[in-house]
N, C-alpha and C positions, 0 to 999 in steps of 0.2 A: 450481025452478031455484035460487032464492035459498038454500033450505035446503042444497042440494047444494054450492053455492059456499062457504057457511059451514062445512060439514063439511070440505071440502077445505082451507080455510084453517087450521082447527084441527089437521088432520093435519100440515100443513107446519110449524106452530109446534111441535108435538111432535117432529117430525123435526129441527128446529133444536136442540132441547134434546139429542137423541141425538147430533147432530153435535158439539156443543161440549163436553158433559159427558163422554161416554164416551171421547173421545180423551184426556182428562186422567186417567181412572180407572186406566189402565195404570201411570202414574207413581205414583199413590196406592197401588196394590197393591204395587208394587216397594218403596216406602218402608216399607210396613207389614210385609213379610215377608222382606226381605233380611237377610243375616247380621247378627246383633247387634240387630235391631229388637225381638225379644222376643215376636213373635206366631208360633205354629205356624200353618201355612197354612190348614188346614181348620178349626181353632178360630177363626181370624180370620174366615173366611167364615161359619161358623156363627153367631158373635156378630153379624155384619153383618146376616144375614137375619132373625135373631131379633128384633132391635130394629126393623128396617125393616118387617117384617110386622106387628109390634104397632102401629106408627104407622098403617099403612094400614088395618088392621082396625078400630082405634078411629075413624079418619076415616070409614070405611064405615058404622060404627054410628051416628055422629053424623048422617050423610047419609041414614040409614035405607035403605041398600042391602040387597038380598037377599044374605045371606051363606051360607045353607044350600045345599049342593050336592045335586043328584040323582046317580044312579049314573053316568050318562054324563059329567057335568061333573067328578065326582070322578076318574074314570079319566083324562080328558083333562088336568086340572090336575095330578094326581099325576105322570103320565108326563112331561108337558112340563116340569114343575117340576124333576124329577130330571135330565132331559136338559139343560135350560138352565143350571141352577145347579150341580149336581154335575159333570155331564159337560162343560159349557162353562166356566162361571166357575171351578169348582173346580180343573180342570186348569190353567187359566191362572194362578190364584193359586199353586198348587204349583210350577209351572214358574218363576215369577218370583222364587223364592228364589235362583235362579242366573242366569236369563236376563234380559237388559235389557228395559226396558219397550218400547223401540222395536222390538226383534226380536219380542217377543210380539205387539204390535199389527200388525206387518207380516205375520206368519204367520197370525194370525186374520183378516186382511183377505182371505184366500183363501176365506172362508166362502161368498160367492155362487157360487164355482166348485163347491163341494160341493153347494150348494143346487140348482144347475142339473142336476148329475148325478143327484141324488135325484129331482127332479121328472121327469126323462126316464125313469127306471126306473119310477116310480109311474104315470106317464101312458102308458108303453109307446110312446114315440116315439124315433125315431132322430135323432141330431144331424146338422145340415147340415155341409158341409165347413168353412165359416167358423166354425161353433160349435165343431167339433172342434179347429180351429186355435187358437181363443181359449182353450179349456180347457187345451190343451197349453202354450200361452204362459204362462198363469197358473201352472200347476204347475212350469214351468221357472223362474219367478221364485221359487217356494217352494224349489226345489232350490238355487238360487243363494244365497238367504238362509241356508239350513240348512248349506251345504257347509263354511264355516269352522269351525262347531262340530263337525260330524261328523268333520272332518279332524283338528282339533287338540284338541277337548274331551275330558274324561274321561267315564266312564260316566254320572255324574250330569248332566253337561251334555247329553249325547246324549239321555238320558231326558227332560230338560226340553224339548228340541226335539220329541221324539215326542209328548209331552203337548200341545204347542202345535199340532201337526198334527192331533191327534184332537179337540181342543176345538172348533174351528169345525164339524167334522162333526156332533158331538152338538148344537151350537147350531142348526145348519141343520135337523136332523131335528125338534127341538123346535119351532122357529119355523114350519116348514111344517105340522106336525101341528096346531098351534094355529090357524094361519090358515085351514086348510081346515075347521075345526069352528066357531070363533067362538061360544062359549057366550053366552047371554043374561044376562050379568053385567056389572057396571061394571068398568072397568079397575082400580079400587082393590081390588075383591074378587078379580079374576083374579090380579093381581100379588101380593096378600097371600097367597092360598092357594098360589101357585107357590113363594113364598119359604118358607112353612111346610113344604111338602113337600120343598123343597130342603134346608131345615134338618134334617129327619129323615134325609135322605141324608147330609148332612155329619156328623151325630152318629154314624151307623153307621160312616163312614170313620174318624172320630176314635177310636172304640172299637177298631176293627180295627188301626189304626196305633199305638194307645197314645200319642196326643199328650198332652203334659202341659199344665198350666195356663199361660196367657200371663203374661209379665212385660214388657209393652211399654214402650218409651221414650216420652217426651213427643211426639216427632216421629211415632212409629208410631200413637199414640193420635189425633193430629190427622188423619193419613191415613185411619185407620179411620172417624173421624167424618165425613170428607168422603165416603167410600164409602157410608156409611149414608144420609146425607141426600141428597146430590146423585146418587151413582151408583145407589142402589137406589130410594129413595122417589120422586125426580123422574125420573131418566133411564130406569130400567127401566119405570116406569109409562107414560112417554111412548112407549117402544118398543112396549109392548103396544097402546097406542092407535093408533100408526101402522099396525100390522098389521091393524087394523080399518078405518081410515079411508083408507088409501092403497094403491095397487097394490103388490104385493110387490117388483117391480123398482125402484120408486121408493124404498121403504123401504131396500132393500139398498144404495142409494147412500152410506149412511154408511160403507161399506167404503172409499170414496175418501178421506173426510175424517179419520176417526179415526186412521189411521196417521200422517198428516202432523202432526197435533197431538201425537200421542204421541212421535214421533221428535224433534220440535222441543223439547217440554217436557223430555224426558229429557236432551237435549244441553244445554239452557239451565240446568236446575235442579240436576241431579246429574251433569253432565259425562259422559253416556254417549257412547261413541265412535260416530261416523257414518263408515263406511268406504265404499270403492268397491263392495264386495260389497253393502252395505246399499242404496246408491243404485241399483245395477244390478238387484238383486232386486226392490226396490220398484217400479221402472219396469215390469218385466215383469209383476208381479202386477197392478198397476193397469191395464196395457194389456190383460191377459187378462180382467179383470173388465169393463172397458169394452167389449171385444169381445162378451162374453156378453150384456150389456144391449142392445147395438146389433143383435145377430143373433137375438134372441128372436122366435119366430114368434107 
């Protein structure tokens, strides 16, 4: 019993890191890739995971962790790494060239809604009436948040919103896939390999897009450094630890916290606008996510 309590406390400490740090990474991404910052989006993300994975693998080597993967572990970490980093983080990074950090965080907050839909399909279970209402409520919030951009934005703005709608879907698939397999590897090794494979995916996108070399401003370099150390090395590793140590519905509560921190920091530091649409959409999304957690069987 004592070991179990200790394990749970560790998981909650990791979750606290995810709460506090990931909410601030939306602002850091925005600062790094917005117009004039000097970082092409996928190049910035590639450089981020390249450095962070090197740190984690060196750390794992010092700790004498098992680093070599068997075939099943390779498939799991390659697939989840591509989904989490390229499909999830990569689309958010690309979208934040134009989208505000607050909007990005709020749309990504719909991730537990996607996750619930995916698990219902995989487990072949029908939703209850309350669960259906919660899902519809959450997606109505997504619609409210997206509507001003879809109504008034140009094509690039609309494509950014589409990317922010797809990113949490990819993140949910990768998270659920990993949690249902849980390889016998340390979180350092798991996170390191997922970032390496994500980096391979980023490099492929860079070559296809023909992104040039970065010429970042000092402010963009600082944001990138924060993303490497705090967003990747600490927070992502903590996220993978929470998937092992805590129930999935507890882990997903970060969806409540991250958007609040992101919207507040965006408003405070770079004067991002908080409108009635923002507040109304945020309320509906959070209510939908809360309903999903409360009505899980």
